[in-house]
N, C-alpha and C positions, 0 to 999 in steps of 0.2 A: 834184537828188536830194534833198539835205538839206533844201532848202525844202519838198519835197513831203512828207518825213516830219514835219518840224515842223508843217505844216498839219494832217495826220492826227493828230498828238498833241493839238493844240487842239480838234479835232472830237471825238475820243474823251473828252476832258476834259469837253466840253459835254454829251455825251450821259450820262456818269457822274453829273454834277450833276443832270440832269433826272431821273434814275432815283431818286436820293436823295429828290428833292422829291415823296414819295408823297402818297396821299390823306389822310394824317394830318398834313401839312406845309404851312404857307403862309408862306414867307419866314423871318422871325424868330419866327413863331408868335404867336398872339394870346392874351391873358389874360383875354378877355372871356367870360362864359358857362361857366365852367369847373366851376361847382358842380353836384353831383348832387342829386337831390330824391327824395321819396316812399321813403325808406329804410324797409324792413320786415324783420322777423326771424321765423322760424317754426321752432320745436323739433321735430326728428324724432328717431328713435331712433339715438343715437350720433352726431348731427350737428345742425347748425342750417342753415338755408337762408335766405341773405341775397338780397333783391331791392331794385333801386332803378331810377330813372329817369335815363338817362345825361344828362351835361351835353350842351347844344346846340352847344358849341364843335366845329367840324369837326376839330380838331386832338386831341380827346379820345381817348386811347389805352388806359388801364387805371386800375384802382383798387388801392389798396394796403389790405388789410384786416389789422388788428392787433388782437389780444387777449392776455391773460395767461391761461396754461393752468393746470391743477390743481397742477402742480409749481412754480408761480411763475415761469415761463419766458415770455418775450415771444414770441408766434409772429407771423410776418408771411406773408400769402399774396396774390400778385399776381393780379388777376383781369382778364382782357383784356376789351376792348369786344367781342370776338367771342363771349363768354359769354352769349349771347342767351337771354332768357326764352322758352321755348318757347310759353308761353300768350300772351304779349303781342307778341312779335316785335321787330322792329328799333327801337332806341332804348331797350330795356329790359335789364337784366342780371339773371341768376340765378346764384348761386354757392353751392356746398356746402361747409361748414366741417366736416370730418370728424375723428374720433378721440376723441370723448368718451366716458367710461366712467362718468359720473355725471349727476346732474340738478342741479347747482348753477347759479347764475345767472352768466352771462357778459356782459361789456361789449365790444361790438365797435366799433372806430373805423375808419370807411372814408374814405380820402382820394383823390380822384380827380386824375389826372395827364394832361397833354398828352404828345404825342411829343417835344416840346421840353423836357419836364420842369417845365413850369409846373403848380403845385399849385393845386387848388381848396379850397374850406372843407371842413374835416373834419366828418363827421356821426357820430353815435354812437348805437347801439341796443342794448338788453339782451335776453337770452333765455335760457331754460333748455332744454338738450336734453331729450327726452322719456323716460320710463321705458319700459323694454321690454315692459311690460304692454300698452301701447297699440298694439303692433305689428299688432294685427289691423285697424287703421285703414287700413294701406296694402297689404294683401293684394289687395283688389279691382283695385288699379291695375296689378297684375302679371298680370291674367287674359288669356289667349290662347284662341282656339277654332280647332279644326281640324274640317273637314266630314267625316263618316261616313256610311254609308249609312243614309238617312232619319233622319239625326241628326248629333250632333257629339260631339267630345271637348273638354271645357273643362279647361284647366290653369291652375294658379296657382303662386307662389313665396311660401313662408314663409321668408323671409330670416333671421329672428331666431329661428326654432324655437320659438316660444312657442305653447302649446296654444290652438287656435282652433276655431270651427265656421264652416265654409264652406257657405252656403246658395245653391242654384242653382235658379230658377225659369223655367218657360216654358209655352208652350201646346202640347198635342200634336195629333195628326191629328184627334182628336175635339173640339178646341177647349176640352179640359179643362186647367186650370191644374196643372201638376205641380211639386211642390216636393221637392227631394232636399237631404239635408245630409251633409257629410262632417267628422268631427272628427278632429284630428290636430295635431301639431307639426312637420310638415315639408312640403316641396312636395307638391302633390296633383293628382289628375285625377278626372275623372268623366265617363262616357259617358252621353248623354242622348238621348232619342227616343221616339216616332217622329214625325216630321214630314217632309214633302216640299218645302215653300216656305221661302225665307228667313225665319228665326224669330228674334225678339228673346229674348235670354236675360238674365236679371238676376242679378247675383252681389252678395252681401253676405257680411261676415265679422263674427263676434262673438267676444268675450273668452271665456275658459273658463268663467266663471261665468254668461254669458249676460246680463249686466246691461247690456252696451254694445254697440252695432252700429254698423258703418261705414256711410258713405254708399253707396248702390248704384251698381254700374257696369252699363251695358247694352251688350252686344255682339250682333252679328247672326251667327247661324250660317247657313252655306250648306251644306245637306245633299247627299251625294252619291247616285248611283243605282248599284245593283248587287246583290250577293248579300247577302240578309238574313242578319245573323251567326249562324251555325248553333251557335255556342257557347252560345246560349240555347234551343235547340231541346229539346223532349221529347216523348215518346209518350204522347199522352192517352188513345188508345183502339186497339184491334186486334182482328182475328179471325184464326182459322186455327190457333190454338195454337202451341206452341214445339217446334221440333225439338231444340233445346240444341245442345250440343258447340261452342259458340262462334258460333252462327248466330241469336242472339237478335234481337228486333225492334229493338233499339237500334242494330244495325249499320246500319240505314238512314241514321242520321244522325250516323255517327261521322267523317265526312269522309275515308273511306279506300274507296275503290273497289274494293280488292281483298279487302275482307271482305263478306260476305253474310247477309242475313236469310232464313231459310228456315222456311217454315210446317211443321206436322206433316204426316206422310205420309197423313194422312186428312182433310185440309182441305176442306170443302164450300163451294162458291162460291156467289156471289160473295164474295171476301174483301175487306176493307177495313182501313185504318189511318188514324189522325188524328194529326197533328203540331201541337203547341202551340208557336207562334212566341215565346211568353212576353210579348208585348204586342202592341197592334194596329200593323200595318204596313199600307201601302199595297202589295198584291201584284199583279203583273202576269204573272207566269210561274213555272212549276215545271219541273224537269228531273229525269228518272230515269236510272238507269244499270242495265243488266242485269248479272246475275253473270257472272263471266269466268273463274272458277277450273275450270269443267267444261264443256268444248265439247260434250259429249254429254247434257247434262243436259235433262230434259223438264219440263213444268209452267210453262212461261213465261207471264207475264201477256199477255192478248191485248187485249181492248177495256178502256180505262180511262176513268174520269169522275172530274172533280175538282171539288169543292165547298168553299166557305169559310164562316167563320161568325165572330160576334163572341164568342158566349157558349158554344160547344160543344153548343148544343142545336137551334138553328134554321140550316140549312145552306141555301145557295143554289148550284145547279149553274153553274159558270163556264166549263167546257170539257171536251172529251173527245179521246181519242187512240187511235188503232189502234197498238198496240205491236208494230213490227216485229222479230222476234226475230233477224233476220239482221245488225242493226246492234247494236254493243255499248255505244256511248256516245251521249250527246246526244239522248235522247228527251224533246222538249220540248213543252209545252202552254202557249201564250201565249193571254192574254184581257185584257179591258178592265180597267183599274185598279180595285181594290175594297178597301175598309178591311176587314181580317180579322186575327183572332189565330190561328184554327184553320184548317188546311187538311186535309180529308178526300179520300182517294183510295179509290175502290171499283173492282174489275176482276174479269173472269172469267179462267180460266187453263185450260190445255190438258190438265191431269191431276188427280190426287187431292192435289197439293200445288203451292206456288208460291214464288217467290223473287225478290228484288230485292238490288241492292248499295247504292244510294244515292238519297236524296231531297234536293233543294235548291230553295229558295223565293228569288225575285228580286223586286226593286221597280219593275222596268222592263222592257219588252219589247226595248228597244234597246240591249242590253248583251251583252258577250261572257260566255257562260256558262263556268262552272267547268271544264267537261268538253269545251269546244270544241276544244282542241288535240288531245285524243286522238280526237275525232270525225274532225277532219281528216286526222290521220295513218292512220286506219283506211282512208279512201277513196283513199289512195295505192297504186297497184299496187305489189306486191312485184316488184322487178327480177329 
């Protein structure tokens, strides 16, 4: 039994020794090829970025960076072999030296070491941290993009809170180059559109004086499909007069199906209204909601026709619909995709006045409409 335990101890010791002999160790360690090369330094806002090519020695493990700070203290920072340069990859290191509050010139000494403590030749490089006024150069690097309906939301980070002008450019549905600018000294975002295909978006940033501009960054925006943002809707034209009392024509586009537009009590038909979507979108479907506040109301819309236009002058008929007053929700007119800024609706009605609760436009026919849930609930029998 004792012999068995003794043999097990020898086996465990052997395993332990093999575990210590990791990828950075070869016996006693080699002193060959321990020197690093191509040491560079780049000043950033409040920091310096050091980069170098690692020693080819397989036992190389880390480098020690030393410098004297503004207070006269020697600062040391160990940089692992795993601090890989994301641009160049394996075999190259990138290290950020942080905490500078001035733009003085600093000398950095970098010494490589193997996992056995064998040091290579020290290399020296000098660099100045950048002044905060150059923060604009780095804003495009922070840009992210999120898809929106027929467009995108572009976001960026202004870490140093320096006044800048961010410029965003892209091509819209009509093939026109659109350029938008945002000025500020904090993080920002911008909603852009309209486009329906993956679209390149170019972002640059300039200093407050506009005398210097960053390198451009290009990101690809993937637009979504769905409800065209109603926050931008407005009424461009309508007939039928105004009843008043909180039932104005704007109730058609307020996003609340419990409010109603009601014409005057002597509205001669056919009536019409035109919604301005604010910019050119690709429109494929519109949805209407009948008023719901008065089950005994008369004057419902009957036959409806939908037209679209780019300029609010030349309209093309794209669809029509028999408005069934027995259904409250989800009166939908779908048609082939068409580029349009204005949607005009004309309709006959059953009395000397008419009314509607909601109008919504969509970028695609194969999407769930805003009022699909209410429409489905209406078709469920009351137990």
